[in-house]
Structure formats: C-alpha cells, structure tokens
N, CA, C and O atoms as CSV, one atom per row, in Angstrom:
chain,resi,resn,atom,element,x,y,z
A,1,GLY,N,N,13.539,-39.224,-37.171
A,1,GLY,CA,C,13.036,-39.297,-35.977
A,1,GLY,C,C,12.447,-41.266,-36.139
A,1,GLY,O,O,12.914,-42.147,-35.417
A,2,MET,N,N,11.427,-41.505,-37.190
A,2,MET,CA,C,11.151,-42.704,-37.575
A,2,MET,C,C,11.812,-43.275,-38.153
A,2,MET,O,O,11.414,-44.395,-38.472
A,3,ALA,N,N,12.901,-42.927,-38.518
A,3,ALA,CA,C,13.780,-43.663,-39.355
A,3,ALA,C,C,14.974,-44.018,-37.640
A,3,ALA,O,O,15.499,-45.114,-37.448
A,4,HIS,N,N,15.039,-43.512,-37.232
A,4,HIS,CA,C,15.740,-43.983,-35.816
A,4,HIS,C,C,15.191,-44.773,-34.941
A,4,HIS,O,O,15.856,-45.363,-34.090
A,5,TYR,N,N,13.706,-44.886,-35.070
A,5,TYR,CA,C,13.076,-45.127,-34.094
A,5,TYR,C,C,12.534,-46.670,-34.804
A,5,TYR,O,O,12.137,-47.594,-34.094
A,6,ARG,N,N,12.602,-46.746,-36.296
A,6,ARG,CA,C,12.526,-48.166,-36.803
A,6,ARG,C,C,14.348,-48.299,-36.396
A,6,ARG,O,O,14.360,-47.172,-35.901
A,7,ALA,N,N,15.153,-48.557,-36.304
A,7,ALA,CA,C,16.499,-48.930,-36.612
A,7,ALA,C,C,16.784,-48.835,-35.324
A,7,ALA,O,O,17.968,-48.791,-34.989
A,8,GLY,N,N,15.535,-48.776,-34.152
A,8,GLY,CA,C,16.183,-49.378,-32.990
A,8,GLY,C,C,16.721,-48.012,-32.060
A,8,GLY,O,O,16.068,-47.781,-31.042
A,9,ARG,N,N,17.800,-47.172,-32.354
A,9,ARG,CA,C,17.429,-45.545,-31.465
A,9,ARG,C,C,17.300,-44.783,-31.047
A,9,ARG,O,O,17.714,-43.629,-31.154
A,10,THR,N,N,16.330,-45.565,-30.136
A,10,THR,CA,C,15.254,-44.980,-30.148
A,10,THR,C,C,15.629,-43.088,-29.083
A,10,THR,O,O,14.638,-42.358,-29.076
A,11,SER,N,N,16.513,-42.685,-28.569
A,11,SER,CA,C,17.064,-42.197,-28.110
A,11,SER,C,C,17.217,-40.683,-29.011
A,11,SER,O,O,17.053,-39.466,-28.929
A,12,GLU,N,N,17.622,-41.691,-29.830
A,12,GLU,CA,C,18.179,-40.269,-31.343
A,12,GLU,C,C,16.565,-40.269,-31.874
A,12,GLU,O,O,16.263,-39.339,-32.623
A,13,ALA,N,N,15.598,-41.176,-31.558
A,13,ALA,CA,C,14.977,-40.634,-31.882
A,13,ALA,C,C,13.686,-39.729,-31.651
A,13,ALA,O,O,12.707,-39.422,-32.331
A,14,LEU,N,N,14.143,-39.453,-30.388
A,14,LEU,CA,C,13.307,-38.434,-29.723
A,14,LEU,C,C,14.539,-37.035,-29.590
A,14,LEU,O,O,14.208,-35.852,-29.508
A,15,TRP,N,N,15.670,-37.439,-29.596
A,15,TRP,CA,C,16.625,-35.825,-29.839
A,15,TRP,C,C,15.430,-35.526,-31.368
A,15,TRP,O,O,14.837,-34.456,-31.231
A,16,TRP,N,N,15.145,-36.093,-32.353
A,16,TRP,CA,C,14.800,-34.931,-33.509
A,16,TRP,C,C,13.221,-35.227,-33.912
A,16,TRP,O,O,12.705,-35.196,-35.029
A,17,TRP,N,N,12.588,-35.544,-32.538
A,17,TRP,CA,C,10.932,-35.511,-32.779
A,17,TRP,C,C,11.688,-34.001,-31.711
A,17,TRP,O,O,11.689,-32.842,-32.126
A,18,GLN,N,N,12.009,-34.246,-30.941
A,18,GLN,CA,C,11.670,-33.016,-29.211
A,18,GLN,C,C,12.615,-31.913,-30.747
A,18,GLN,O,O,11.622,-31.272,-31.092
A,19,PHE,N,N,13.610,-31.475,-31.578
A,19,PHE,CA,C,13.598,-30.804,-32.485
A,19,PHE,C,C,13.007,-30.344,-33.095
A,19,PHE,O,O,12.913,-29.117,-33.065
A,20,SER,N,N,12.103,-31.333,-34.212
A,20,SER,CA,C,11.346,-31.158,-34.552
A,20,SER,C,C,10.670,-30.039,-34.250
A,20,SER,O,O,10.946,-29.000,-34.851
A,21,TYR,N,N,9.136,-30.083,-32.740
A,21,TYR,CA,C,9.274,-29.539,-31.710
A,21,TYR,C,C,9.191,-28.881,-32.186
A,21,TYR,O,O,8.371,-28.583,-33.053
A,22,PHE,N,N,10.900,-27.905,-31.368
A,22,PHE,CA,C,11.128,-27.083,-31.179
A,22,PHE,C,C,10.884,-26.318,-32.203
A,22,PHE,O,O,9.970,-25.577,-31.841
A,23,SER,N,N,11.119,-26.119,-33.062
A,23,SER,CA,C,12.019,-25.503,-34.320
A,23,SER,C,C,10.673,-25.542,-35.438
A,23,SER,O,O,10.575,-24.589,-36.212
A,24,ASN,N,N,9.633,-26.671,-35.505
A,24,ASN,CA,C,9.109,-26.337,-36.602
A,24,ASN,C,C,7.032,-26.559,-35.911
A,24,ASN,O,O,6.074,-25.797,-35.785
A,25,TRP,N,N,7.262,-27.825,-35.699
A,25,TRP,CA,C,5.488,-28.146,-35.871
A,25,TRP,C,C,4.795,-27.455,-34.284
A,25,TRP,O,O,3.684,-27.052,-33.940
A,26,GLY,N,N,5.878,-27.570,-33.749
A,26,GLY,CA,C,4.828,-27.149,-32.340
A,26,GLY,C,C,4.009,-25.812,-32.024
A,26,GLY,O,O,3.034,-25.628,-31.297
A,27,THR,N,N,4.961,-24.699,-33.056
A,27,THR,CA,C,4.829,-23.112,-32.983
A,27,THR,C,C,3.308,-23.114,-33.600
A,27,THR,O,O,2.290,-22.498,-33.286
A,28,THR,N,N,3.672,-24.293,-34.843
A,28,THR,CA,C,2.719,-24.316,-35.170
A,28,THR,C,C,1.006,-24.760,-34.675
A,28,THR,O,O,-0.195,-24.649,-34.922
A,29,ALA,N,N,2.243,-25.437,-33.633
A,29,ALA,CA,C,0.673,-26.981,-33.522
A,29,ALA,C,C,-0.607,-25.338,-32.465
A,29,ALA,O,O,-1.689,-24.814,-32.729
A,30,SER,N,N,0.359,-25.191,-31.404
A,30,SER,CA,C,0.709,-24.081,-30.359
A,30,SER,C,C,-0.482,-22.724,-31.295
A,30,SER,O,O,-1.668,-22.451,-31.110
A,31,ALA,N,N,0.340,-22.280,-32.078
A,31,ALA,CA,C,0.043,-21.574,-32.492
A,31,ALA,C,C,-1.992,-21.458,-33.603
A,31,ALA,O,O,-2.503,-20.439,-34.067
A,32,THR,N,N,-2.595,-23.002,-33.636
A,32,THR,CA,C,-3.040,-23.329,-34.556
A,32,THR,C,C,-4.372,-23.744,-32.475
A,32,THR,O,O,-5.601,-23.807,-32.504
A,33,LEU,N,N,-3.959,-23.826,-31.835
A,33,LEU,CA,C,-4.750,-24.133,-30.240
A,33,LEU,C,C,-4.480,-23.161,-30.166
A,33,LEU,O,O,-4.079,-23.399,-29.027
A,34,ARG,N,N,-4.289,-22.214,-30.271
A,34,ARG,CA,C,-4.422,-20.094,-29.982
A,34,ARG,C,C,-5.995,-20.274,-30.440
A,34,ARG,O,O,-7.090,-20.538,-29.944
A,35,ALA,N,N,-5.241,-19.880,-32.031
A,35,ALA,CA,C,-6.618,-19.195,-32.359
A,35,ALA,C,C,-7.886,-19.888,-32.263
A,35,ALA,O,O,-8.872,-19.228,-32.594
A,36,LEU,N,N,-8.121,-21.429,-31.766
A,36,LEU,CA,C,-8.668,-21.623,-31.704
A,36,LEU,C,C,-10.010,-21.555,-30.936
A,36,LEU,O,O,-11.235,-21.638,-31.013
A,37,HIS,N,N,-9.067,-21.373,-30.241
A,37,HIS,CA,C,-9.792,-20.974,-28.090
A,37,HIS,C,C,-9.665,-19.287,-28.510
A,37,HIS,O,O,-9.878,-18.530,-27.563
A,38,SER,N,N,-9.387,-18.730,-29.644
A,38,SER,CA,C,-9.452,-17.062,-29.138
A,38,SER,C,C,-10.989,-16.845,-30.142
A,38,SER,O,O,-11.724,-15.862,-30.049
A,39,VAL,N,N,-11.195,-17.947,-31.012
A,39,VAL,CA,C,-12.844,-18.428,-31.760
A,39,VAL,C,C,-13.923,-18.351,-30.521
A,39,VAL,O,O,-14.670,-17.475,-30.083
A,40,LEU,N,N,-13.644,-19.626,-30.200
A,40,LEU,CA,C,-14.535,-20.178,-29.025
A,40,LEU,C,C,-14.358,-19.054,-28.736
A,40,LEU,O,O,-15.283,-18.424,-29.248
A,41,ALA,N,N,-13.912,-18.601,-28.374
A,41,ALA,CA,C,-13.546,-18.309,-26.649
A,41,ALA,C,C,-15.025,-16.741,-26.996
A,41,ALA,O,O,-16.061,-16.723,-26.331
A,42,HIS,N,N,-14.732,-15.697,-28.064
A,42,HIS,CA,C,-15.314,-15.048,-28.732
A,42,HIS,C,C,-16.253,-15.193,-29.043
A,42,HIS,O,O,-17.063,-14.484,-28.445
A,43,VAL,N,N,-16.606,-15.752,-29.684
A,43,VAL,CA,C,-18.283,-16.898,-29.948
A,43,VAL,C,C,-19.013,-17.296,-28.967
A,43,VAL,O,O,-20.224,-17.513,-28.924
A,44,ARG,N,N,-17.738,-17.430,-27.716
A,44,ARG,CA,C,-19.347,-18.562,-26.394
A,44,ARG,C,C,-19.505,-17.232,-25.796
A,44,ARG,O,O,-20.624,-16.764,-26.005
A,45,LEU,N,N,-18.544,-16.317,-24.964
A,45,LEU,CA,C,-18.804,-15.452,-24.046
A,45,LEU,C,C,-19.915,-14.525,-24.835
A,45,LEU,O,O,-21.085,-14.397,-24.474
A,46,ASN,N,N,-19.178,-13.768,-26.235
A,46,ASN,CA,C,-19.945,-12.551,-26.248
A,46,ASN,C,C,-21.788,-12.565,-27.986
A,46,ASN,O,O,-22.384,-11.837,-28.779
A,47,GLN,N,N,-21.695,-14.209,-27.381
A,47,GLN,CA,C,-22.837,-14.407,-28.127
A,47,GLN,C,C,-23.506,-15.497,-28.073
A,47,GLN,O,O,-23.950,-16.302,-28.892
A,48,PRO,N,N,-23.494,-15.294,-26.206
A,48,PRO,CA,C,-25.128,-16.707,-25.119
A,48,PRO,C,C,-25.287,-17.577,-25.455
A,48,PRO,O,O,-24.356,-18.377,-25.371
A,49,LEU,N,N,-26.353,-17.944,-25.961
A,49,LEU,CA,C,-27.800,-18.787,-26.833
A,49,LEU,C,C,-28.212,-18.290,-25.313
A,49,LEU,O,O,-27.584,-18.419,-24.262
A,50,GLU,N,N,-29.731,-17.561,-25.620
A,50,GLU,CA,C,-30.688,-17.605,-24.830
A,50,GLU,C,C,-32.035,-18.500,-23.969
A,50,GLU,O,O,-32.976,-18.200,-23.234
A,51,GLU,N,N,-31.566,-19.503,-24.460
A,51,GLU,CA,C,-32.468,-20.436,-24.645
A,51,GLU,C,C,-31.473,-21.438,-23.507
A,51,GLU,O,O,-32.209,-22.402,-23.298
A,52,LEU,N,N,-30.084,-21.670,-22.637
A,52,LEU,CA,C,-29.454,-21.757,-22.097
A,52,LEU,C,C,-29.512,-21.121,-21.315
A,52,LEU,O,O,-28.839,-21.733,-20.485
A,53,ASP,N,N,-30.123,-19.432,-20.415
A,53,ASP,CA,C,-29.429,-18.862,-20.295
A,53,ASP,C,C,-30.564,-20.496,-18.843
A,53,ASP,O,O,-31.345,-21.428,-19.039
A,54,GLY,N,N,-29.849,-19.822,-17.545
A,54,GLY,CA,C,-30.145,-20.605,-16.242
A,54,GLY,C,C,-30.602,-22.005,-16.310
A,54,GLY,O,O,-31.552,-22.555,-15.753
A,55,LEU,N,N,-29.277,-22.669,-17.511
A,55,LEU,CA,C,-29.165,-24.424,-17.348
A,55,LEU,C,C,-27.914,-24.485,-16.699
A,55,LEU,O,O,-26.962,-23.729,-16.506
A,56,ASP,N,N,-28.233,-25.623,-16.433
A,56,ASP,CA,C,-27.408,-25.861,-14.723
A,56,ASP,C,C,-26.761,-27.457,-15.224
A,56,ASP,O,O,-27.521,-28.341,-15.618
A,57,THR,N,N,-25.872,-27.569,-15.170
A,57,THR,CA,C,-25.034,-28.281,-15.963
A,57,THR,C,C,-25.283,-29.710,-14.042
A,57,THR,O,O,-24.758,-30.789,-14.314
A,58,ASP,N,N,-25.608,-29.710,-13.256
A,58,ASP,CA,C,-25.693,-30.681,-11.982
A,58,ASP,C,C,-27.669,-30.390,-12.064
A,58,ASP,O,O,-28.318,-29.805,-11.197
A,59,GLN,N,N,-28.092,-30.855,-13.046
A,59,GLN,CA,C,-29.729,-31.629,-13.288
A,59,GLN,C,C,-29.333,-33.242,-14.150
A,59,GLN,O,O,-28.541,-33.631,-15.007
A,60,SER,N,N,-30.396,-33.795,-13.329
A,60,SER,CA,C,-30.067,-34.753,-13.808
A,60,SER,C,C,-29.925,-35.410,-15.117
A,60,SER,O,O,-30.268,-36.583,-15.265
A,61,MET,N,N,-29.306,-34.520,-16.318
A,61,MET,CA,C,-29.839,-35.516,-17.923
A,61,MET,C,C,-28.183,-36.531,-17.290
A,61,MET,O,O,-27.389,-36.334,-16.370
A,62,GLY,N,N,-28.300,-37.551,-18.321
A,62,GLY,CA,C,-27.297,-38.497,-18.697
A,62,GLY,C,C,-26.621,-37.615,-19.272
A,62,GLY,O,O,-27.019,-36.473,-19.502
A,63,ASP,N,N,-24.989,-38.298,-19.700
A,63,ASP,CA,C,-23.859,-38.056,-20.452
A,63,ASP,C,C,-24.552,-37.892,-22.248
A,63,ASP,O,O,-24.311,-37.057,-23.119
A,64,GLU,N,N,-25.043,-38.538,-22.238
A,64,GLU,CA,C,-25.514,-38.485,-22.781
A,64,GLU,C,C,-26.440,-37.423,-24.046
A,64,GLU,O,O,-26.170,-37.312,-25.242
A,65,THR,N,N,-27.522,-36.780,-23.297
A,65,THR,CA,C,-27.701,-35.580,-23.627
A,65,THR,C,C,-26.859,-34.605,-22.861
A,65,THR,O,O,-27.329,-33.474,-22.734
A,66,LEU,N,N,-25.949,-34.804,-22.448
A,66,LEU,CA,C,-25.014,-33.659,-22.139
A,66,LEU,C,C,-24.659,-33.392,-23.489
A,66,LEU,O,O,-24.539,-32.271,-23.984
A,67,GLU,N,N,-24.516,-34.363,-23.994
A,67,GLU,CA,C,-23.583,-34.890,-25.281
A,67,GLU,C,C,-24.075,-33.762,-26.609
A,67,GLU,O,O,-23.512,-32.778,-27.089
A,68,PHE,N,N,-24.862,-34.168,-26.787
A,68,PHE,CA,C,-25.988,-34.199,-27.784
A,68,PHE,C,C,-26.686,-32.265,-27.471
A,68,PHE,O,O,-26.580,-31.607,-28.505
A,69,GLU,N,N,-27.213,-31.569,-26.437
A,69,GLU,CA,C,-26.763,-30.724,-26.657
A,69,GLU,C,C,-26.119,-29.925,-26.218
A,69,GLU,O,O,-26.736,-28.867,-26.105
A,70,ALA,N,N,-24.335,-29.856,-25.629
A,70,ALA,CA,C,-23.324,-29.550,-26.214
A,70,ALA,C,C,-22.239,-29.312,-28.033
A,70,ALA,O,O,-21.194,-28.812,-28.450
A,71,GLY,N,N,-23.427,-30.069,-28.503
A,71,GLY,CA,C,-23.201,-30.732,-29.896
A,71,GLY,C,C,-23.926,-29.006,-30.919
A,71,GLY,O,O,-23.415,-28.003,-31.419
A,72,ARG,N,N,-25.397,-29.597,-30.742
A,72,ARG,CA,C,-26.339,-28.532,-30.779
A,72,ARG,C,C,-25.659,-27.014,-30.030
A,72,ARG,O,O,-25.383,-26.162,-30.875
A,73,VAL,N,N,-25.502,-26.792,-29.219
A,73,VAL,CA,C,-24.992,-25.620,-29.177
A,73,VAL,C,C,-23.392,-25.060,-29.716
A,73,VAL,O,O,-22.837,-23.964,-29.794
A,74,MET,N,N,-23.135,-26.064,-29.933
A,74,MET,CA,C,-21.427,-25.124,-30.864
A,74,MET,C,C,-22.232,-25.545,-31.815
A,74,MET,O,O,-22.868,-24.491,-31.840
A,75,ALA,N,N,-22.825,-26.277,-32.735
A,75,ALA,CA,C,-23.169,-26.422,-34.307
A,75,ALA,C,C,-23.685,-25.389,-34.340
A,75,ALA,O,O,-23.382,-25.099,-35.498
A,76,GLU,N,N,-24.552,-24.106,-33.800
A,76,GLU,CA,C,-25.266,-23.325,-33.543
A,76,GLU,C,C,-24.171,-22.058,-33.447
A,76,GLU,O,O,-23.977,-21.257,-34.360
A,77,GLU,N,N,-23.846,-22.054,-32.818
A,77,GLU,CA,C,-22.645,-20.937,-32.003
A,77,GLU,C,C,-21.612,-20.103,-32.985
A,77,GLU,O,O,-21.357,-18.898,-32.994
A,78,ILE,N,N,-20.796,-21.841,-34.321
A,78,ILE,CA,C,-19.380,-21.650,-34.333
A,78,ILE,C,C,-20.973,-22.259,-35.713
A,78,ILE,O,O,-22.143,-21.876,-35.675
A,79,GLY,N,N,-20.473,-23.030,-36.497
A,79,GLY,CA,C,-21.276,-23.710,-36.778
A,79,GLY,C,C,-21.625,-22.878,-37.996
A,79,GLY,O,O,-21.069,-22.655,-39.071
A,80,GLU,N,N,-22.844,-22.474,-37.373
A,80,GLU,CA,C,-23.463,-21.333,-38.609
A,80,GLU,C,C,-22.967,-20.461,-38.553
A,80,GLU,O,O,-22.761,-20.173,-39.732
A,81,PRO,N,N,-22.491,-19.581,-37.850
A,81,PRO,CA,C,-22.015,-18.274,-38.179
A,81,PRO,C,C,-20.438,-18.366,-39.321
A,81,PRO,O,O,-19.830,-17.351,-39.663
A,82,LEU,N,N,-20.069,-19.663,-39.708
A,82,LEU,CA,C,-19.183,-19.751,-39.857
A,82,LEU,C,C,-20.148,-20.674,-42.208
A,82,LEU,O,O,-19.706,-21.166,-43.246
A,83,GLY,N,N,-21.529,-20.270,-41.582
A,83,GLY,CA,C,-21.882,-21.567,-42.790
A,83,GLY,C,C,-21.439,-22.934,-43.314
A,83,GLY,O,O,-21.368,-23.518,-44.395
A,84,VAL,N,N,-21.050,-23.267,-41.405
A,84,VAL,CA,C,-21.039,-25.612,-41.794
A,84,VAL,C,C,-21.983,-25.104,-41.353
A,84,VAL,O,O,-22.279,-24.209,-40.562
A,85,ARG,N,N,-22.672,-26.185,-42.319
A,85,ARG,CA,C,-24.168,-27.205,-42.485
A,85,ARG,C,C,-23.545,-28.293,-41.624
A,85,ARG,O,O,-22.375,-28.676,-41.598
A,86,PRO,N,N,-24.707,-28.742,-40.854
A,86,PRO,CA,C,-24.876,-30.168,-39.284
A,86,PRO,C,C,-24.933,-31.146,-40.210
A,86,PRO,O,O,-25.314,-30.710,-41.296
A,87,ALA,N,N,-24.677,-32.426,-40.198
A,87,ALA,CA,C,-24.307,-33.091,-41.167
A,87,ALA,C,C,-25.488,-34.164,-41.046
A,87,ALA,O,O,-25.570,-34.531,-39.874
A,88,LYS,N,N,-26.411,-34.777,-41.856
A,88,LYS,CA,C,-27.435,-36.019,-42.388
A,88,LYS,C,C,-27.081,-37.552,-41.766
A,88,LYS,O,O,-27.766,-38.522,-42.090
C-alpha cells in the first residue's frame, strides 16, 4: 500500500490497505482487543476494590485526580496479578 501511496496512486493504496486489513491484520487486531476486553472485564467485574465501593464519579474531583485514581486502580487490579511492577 505504501509504495502505491508514495507513487501517487491513492486509490490503489487504499485498496491494498483494505485487502490487508480484511485478510490479515484486521482479524489479529480485533482478536487482541477481544482478549484485552475479556481480561479487563474479568478482573474488574470479579474483583472490585473495597475502597472504591460507593465512589461517585460525579464528585467534584478534577480530571487529574480522576486520572491518577484510575491509573492506581488499574495498576492494583490488573498489574499486580500479572506481576507488573509500577514505574518509578
């Protein structure tokens, strides 16, 4: 696809990108997303953190606080069971 695109044949490049998506990497990418979704749903729905029980996202927390809390929760719920250590 890139060779056609660089040569100015945009329609041909798009055809080859579409072909490669449908015949190869599209299936792999969507399978990866399904696997990730399955892991996250399993971890999140089956092992909620007690400290988050009753947490209301409508509270007056700023975006930075919510971002920090979300990262902390994901690291604890997903990273620790998988043996991923937090970055220093």
